[in-house]
C-alpha positions in Angstrom: -26.9 -2.6 -74.0 -25.5 -3.4 -77.5 -22.4 -1.5 -76.5 -21.9 -3.8 -73.5 -22.5 -6.8 -75.8 -19.8 -5.7 -78.3 -17.4 -5.1 -75.5 -17.9 -8.6 -74.1 -17.3 -9.9 -77.6 -14.1 -7.9 -77.7 -12.9 -9.4 -74.4 -13.7 -12.9 -75.6 -11.8 -12.5 -78.8 -8.9 -10.7 -77.2 -8.5 -13.4 -74.5 -8.5 -16.0 -77.2 -5.9 -14.2 -79.2 -8.0 -13.1 -82.1 -6.8 -9.6 -82.2 -8.3 -8.4 -85.5 -11.7 -9.6 -84.5 -11.2 -8.0 -81.0 -10.4 -4.7 -82.6 -13.4 -5.0 -84.9 -15.7 -5.3 -81.9 -13.9 -2.5 -80.1 -14.6 -0.2 -83.0 -18.2 -1.1 -82.9 -18.3 -0.4 -79.1 -16.5 2.9 -79.6 -19.4 4.2 -81.6 -21.6 4.5 -78.4 -21.5 7.2 -75.8 -21.5 5.2 -72.5 -19.0 3.6 -70.1 -17.9 0.8 -72.5 -17.4 3.2 -75.5 -15.0 5.3 -73.4 -13.1 2.2 -72.4 -13.0 1.0 -76.0 -11.5 4.3 -77.2 -8.8 4.1 -74.5 -8.0 0.5 -75.5 -8.0 1.3 -79.3 -5.5 4.1 -78.6 -3.4 1.8 -76.5 -3.2 -0.8 -79.2 -2.4 1.5 -82.0 0.0 3.8 -80.1 1.6 1.0 -78.1 0.9 2.9 -74.9 2.7 1.8 -71.7 0.4 -0.4 -69.5 0.7 2.0 -66.5 -0.7 4.9 -68.7 -3.5 2.7 -69.9 -4.5 1.7 -66.4 -4.5 5.3 -65.4 -6.7 6.3 -68.2 -9.1 3.4 -67.6 -9.3 4.2 -63.9 -10.2 7.9 -64.6 -13.4 6.8 -66.4 -16.4 7.1 -64.2 -17.7 3.6 -63.2 -17.2 0.6 -60.9 -13.6 0.4 -59.8 -13.6 -3.4 -59.6 -15.0 -3.8 -63.1 -12.4 -1.3 -64.5 -9.6 -3.2 -62.8 -10.9 -6.5 -64.2 -11.1 -5.0 -67.7 -7.5 -3.7 -67.4 -6.2 -7.0 -66.2 -7.8 -8.9 -69.1 -6.4 -6.4 -71.5 -2.9 -6.7 -69.9 -3.1 -10.5 -69.9 -3.9 -10.6 -73.7 -1.4 -7.9 -74.5 1.4 -9.7 -72.8 0.3 -13.2 -73.8 0.1 -12.5 -77.5 2.8 -9.8 -77.8 0.5 -7.5 -79.7 1.8 -5.0 -82.1 -1.4 -3.9 -83.8 -2.1 -3.2 -86.7 0.9 -5.3 -87.9 -0.2 -8.2 -85.7 -0.1 -11.4 -87.9 -2.4 -13.6 -85.8 0.4 -16.1 -85.0 0.4 -17.1 -81.4 3.3 -18.5 -79.3 5.6 -19.0 -82.3 3.3 -21.7 -83.8 4.2 -20.9 -87.4 
């Protein structure tokens, strides 16, 4: 249950562009052993290794669970990844060239 809560916090922060906080919650989620911890590990790897979105989607879809939920999680990740042009861990928290 706490694992799901941390994952929801990750999605909220990621959608809002707070990448460092999002990764913080992902790391907390990854400590579990369930569905969300598996997804968290995939997403952490994708952020750190700059994995192609198609590979990330394939890995997410291979996790056992609800197909629609996995698709929604991937699309929220993809939206944030494209929106904020993430290059974690060098990401500097500046959005949309608002320096």
